[in-house]
N, C-alpha and C positions, 0 to 999 in steps of 0.2 A: 198123464200129462206132467211134464216137467216144468216146475215154476221156481221162482226165487225162494219160496218157502222151503224147498228141498235143496237148492243149490248153495244157499248162503248160510253159514253158521249162525246160530241164534246169538243175538247181541252184537253182530258185526257192525251194526250201525249205531251202537249206543253212544259212542264218543261224539259222533257227528250230530246226533239228535240233541245231546246235552249241550252242544255248542250253540244250538238255537236259543237256549235259555239265556245266553249272554251275547247274542248277536247284536251288532251295532245298528244295522239298517235292515229292515225286513219289509217286503212287499206282501200284503195280505189281500187276496181277492175273495169276494163273496158274491154268490150268484143270486138271481132273482128268486129262485125257489126257496132259498133260505131266509128270505126277508118278507115273503108274501104270506098273508093270512088266508085262511080257508075261504073267507068271504070275498077275497080280492083286496088289492091295495097292499100297503106295507104293514107288517105286523109290528106293533110297538114293542111287544114282549121280545120278539126275536132280535130286533134291532138293538134294544137296550142291553140284552145279554151279550151280544157281540161287542158293543161299545164298551161295556164294563171290562171285558177281557183285554181289549186293545188299549184302553186307557191305562189299565194297571201296568201293562207292558211298557207303554210310553212313559209313564211316571216313574218306572223303575230304571229309566235311562236309555231305552232303545228308541231308535227313530222308526216310525211307522208310516208307511204309505198304504192307504186303503183304496184298492180298485173295486168299485162297487157297481154292480148292476142294479136294476130296480127302477130306473127313471120311467121307462115305458109302463111298467106295472103300476107305478104310483099314479100315472096319468090316466089309467083306464076308467076308474070310477068317476072322477070329475067330468070326463067326457061322455059318460053314460055307455061305455063299451063293456060288454060282458066278457070278452076274451081278447087276447093279443091280436091286433090286426095283422093281416098278411101283406097289405100294400105298403110301400115305402112311405108315401105321403102321410098316411094316417099314423104310422109308427113315429114319424118325425113330429107330428102334432102331439101325440101322447108323450113323447120324450120331452118336448118343450114345456108342457104343463107339469109333468111329473118331476123333472129335475129339480125345480125350485122346492117342491114339497119334500123331496128326498133330502136335499141339503138342509132344509129347515129342521128336519127331525134329527139329522146327524149333529147339527150345530147345538141343538138343545141337549141331546144326550151326552155329548162330549163335554159341554160346558159344565155339567154337573160334577165332572172330575177335574175341572180347572184347565181343560185342554181346548185350545183354539183349533178350528178346522178351516180348510180352504177348499174351494172348488177348482178343479183343473180338468178341462175338457180337451180331449185330443182327437185328432184324426190320424189315419195312417200316413198322410202327407207330412204331418209334424215330425214323424220319426224317420222319414225317408230322406228328406232334404237336409243337407249338412247344416245350413244356417238355422233352420227351424228346430232340428233336434238338439243343437247346441243351446238355443234359447230355452227349450223345454227343460234341458238338464239344469241350466243355471237357475231357472225359476224354482224347480223342485228342490234343488240343493239348498237354495237360500231359505225356502220355507222350512225345511228340516232344521237348518241351522238356527232358525228363529223359534224352534220348538213347536211348530205347527204340524198337524196331521193333515197332509193333502188328501182329499177325496177325489180320486181320478175316475173318469168315465169316458167312454167314447162319445164324441160329439154327435149323437144320433140325430139331432135336429138338422144338421147340414151334411152329414156323411151320406154318400151314395153307395149303391151296391158295389161299384167298381173300386172304391177306395176304402171300404170298411175292413176292420180287422176280422170280422166274422163273428167274434164273440169276445167277451172280456177276459177269458182265460189266456188267449194269445196276447191281448193287450197287456195283461199283467206280466207275462214273460218278458215282453219287450221293455216295459217300464222297469222291471228288475234289472235288466242290462243297462238301461239308460242311466239309472241312478247308482249303478255299481253296488247293488244290494248284496248282502251276505246270504240271504235266503228268500225263497218264494214259498208262501203258504196258500194253497188253493182250497177254499172251503165251499162245501155244497151240502146237500141233504143226504149224501152217502158217506159212510165213515171211512172207507178205504177201497182200494182196488182188490178184487177177488179173482181167484183162478176159475171162476164159473159163476152162474147165477146164485147169489147168496141164499135164496129161498130153498135151494136144492143141496144145502150142506157144503157149499164151497168154502175154501180156506182163504183167509186174508193173506195178501202178499205184503209182508212188512217192509221189504227192501227190494229196490230195483237198481242194479249196478250198471245196466246198459241194455241196449235193444234185445240182446239174446235172452234176457230174463223174461221178456214178454212174448217170446215165440210160443205159439199154441194157446195163448190166452185170449179168450173172446172178450173184447172190451165193450162192444156195443156201438150204437149209432152216435153220430156227432150231435144230432139234435133230438129233441123230444117234445112231447106236447106240453102245453102250459104257457107260463109267462116268460120263460127263459129260452135261450137259443143254444146253450151248450149242453154237454153231457159228459159222461166219463171219458169218452174218446178225446174230446178237446182238452180235458184236464191232463190226461196222460201225454198228449202232444205238447202242451205248454210246459209241463214238468220236464219232459224229455229235452225240449229246446233249452230250458234253463240249465239242466244238468250237463248237457252236451257242450255248454259254453261257460262252465265255471261257477255255476250258482246252485247250491243245494235247493231241493224242492220237496215239499210235502203235500200230499193230497189226503184230505180228511173231511169230516163233517164240521159244520158250524158249531154244533153242540160240543165238539172237542177242541174248540179254539183255544181255551185257556190251557188245557193239557198239552196241546201241540206247542204253544209258545213257551211252555215250561220245560220242553224237551222230553216229555213222556212218550212211551211207546204206543202211539196211536197212529192210525192211518197208514199210508204207504210212503216210504222215504225214497227219494230218487237221489242217489249219490252222484257227486260230480264225476264226470267221465270225459271232460274235454276242457280246452282253454277258452278264455273269454274272447269274444269277437266284437267288432263294431256293430252297433245296433241295426244300422241300415242293411248290413250284410245278412243279419239274421232275418230281417223282414224280407229281403230278396229271396233267401233260401227257402223260407217256410210259408210266407204269407202273401207275397206279391201276386197280383192278378196280371199276368203278362198281356201286353197290348200288341205284341208283334213277335215275329220270328226271323232270325237271321241265319241263313244256311252258310256254313263255313266250308272252305276247301280243306284238303287234308293238311296242308301246311299250317293253316290258321288253327285247326283243331289241335295239332301238336303244340303250337305256341301257347294257346290259351290253357289247354288242359295240363300239359306236361311242364311247360316253363312258366306258366302263370303270368303271361304278359298281357298288355292291352290289345284290344282287337283293332286292327287297321282296315281301311277300306279295301286294300288289295286282297285281303283274305276272305271277303264276303262274296258268295256266289249269287245269292238271290235274297229277296226280302218279301215278307208277307205281313199283313196286318195294317192297322191304322193307328199310328202313334206319333207323338210329338217329342221334342227334345226333353229329356228327363224322365220319360216313361220307362217302365220295366219291360224288357224283352228277353226272350230265351234264345240262346245260341245253340244250334244243332249241327251235327255232322250230316254228311250227304245221305246216310241211311236213316235219318230221323232221330238218332240218339241225342238226347239233350246233354250238352256239355256244361253249360253254365247259364246263369241269368245275370243281367246287368242293367244299368241305367244308360240308355242310348243318348248320344249327343246330337243326333240329327233326326229330322222327321221322316216319315214314310215317303213323303213327296221328294225330299232331297236325296235320299240315299241311292235310288236306282242309277242315277247318272254318275255316281262315284264308285260303283262296284269294280273291283279288280284294278284300281288305279292307286298310285302312290300318293302320299300326302304332299310330297314336293310338287308333283305334277298338278294336283288339284289346287294347291295354293297359287300356282303360277297362272292357271287358267281361270279359276273361279274366285280367287281372292284369299287373303290371309285367314279368314274365318273358316276355311275348309282344310286347314292343315292340322286340325284336331283328330284324335283317334275316334273311332266309332263308339267304343266302350272303354273307358279308362280302367286300368287294373284295380284302382281303389274303389270302383263302383261295380265290381264284378265278383261273383261267388260261384265256385264250382258246385255242381249238384250231383248226387248219386246217379248212375246210369239209368236212364228211363227213356221210353219212347215219347216223342213229342205228341201232345194232344191237340185236338182241333181248337183253334182260337175261338173264344167265346163259349166253349162248352162248360 
């Protein structure tokens, strides 16, 4: 098996790792498995050890945003639940109870270091809509300027399956982009990415420079049993999203938090391999749950894919799905190949009568509101070639 341990010279990432020691703005994500005690609930020892490392980094001059799971886990014991519930309503109830308990513990632990914390709850919608993600950025940026450590979590109490990030690893990647962070550190109970099962003598992969370094590496399933929802796969995906868009990323264990923030050779380092992108386009490319499908004619495929232009009604051949203005949809060629994803300006009920017609013609017949493009180029992202999947699958 060829891995980055063989392809990359030793120490090739040393300078980048050392830069983490002096990074100005860092997003750190910790999973439920790292904060949970054997008996259930939040482990005071684990939380205190993490806060000690983060507070030292904060007091040394860095700005820290902590994306923390654990609200649902913290709410299990007070509700008399033995394990993480599977139904959304009970998850929401546990999150509602647990979020306050989690924040109380963070507030107490950070205050021992003279650090003020704040609670920031986000949904995917907050990072998708222009106005909302601008507001989220301003709030987080101001908190950091005031010396606060924002503690970010998905708003599990109100989030639905359709608008969830899926796990806090992806949320952390998007928050890192939102606040223009210098680095993303993803902490869990696993110390690094390995080229096989660690129990079978696998080697640590210290550096990933791009997708090719992960070819042939078995990463594992996205979810696992217990109180968390993520796994190594979601951490690799989140780190890859960050690295592919201009932000260094590190995957390691919570026990290695202090060493990681000091720039030591721990975990797996994901080197930057792309330029920064607008956060809503990252959401569209990697996380959005599409609500509809627009089939494009050949001319529209070339315009969107090759010339990167907005999608006009004249280029749409057919429509599928149930969506409203502002919902994410996928744009596909006649053979089913996905070309792009974007935020649509019309509902599934409005679009059929507009197909194949010019905006000038539509404005004249239906009114000035119908002279808009179907998907504006600023709300559109090209995706790697793939076959369209069944909606709702």
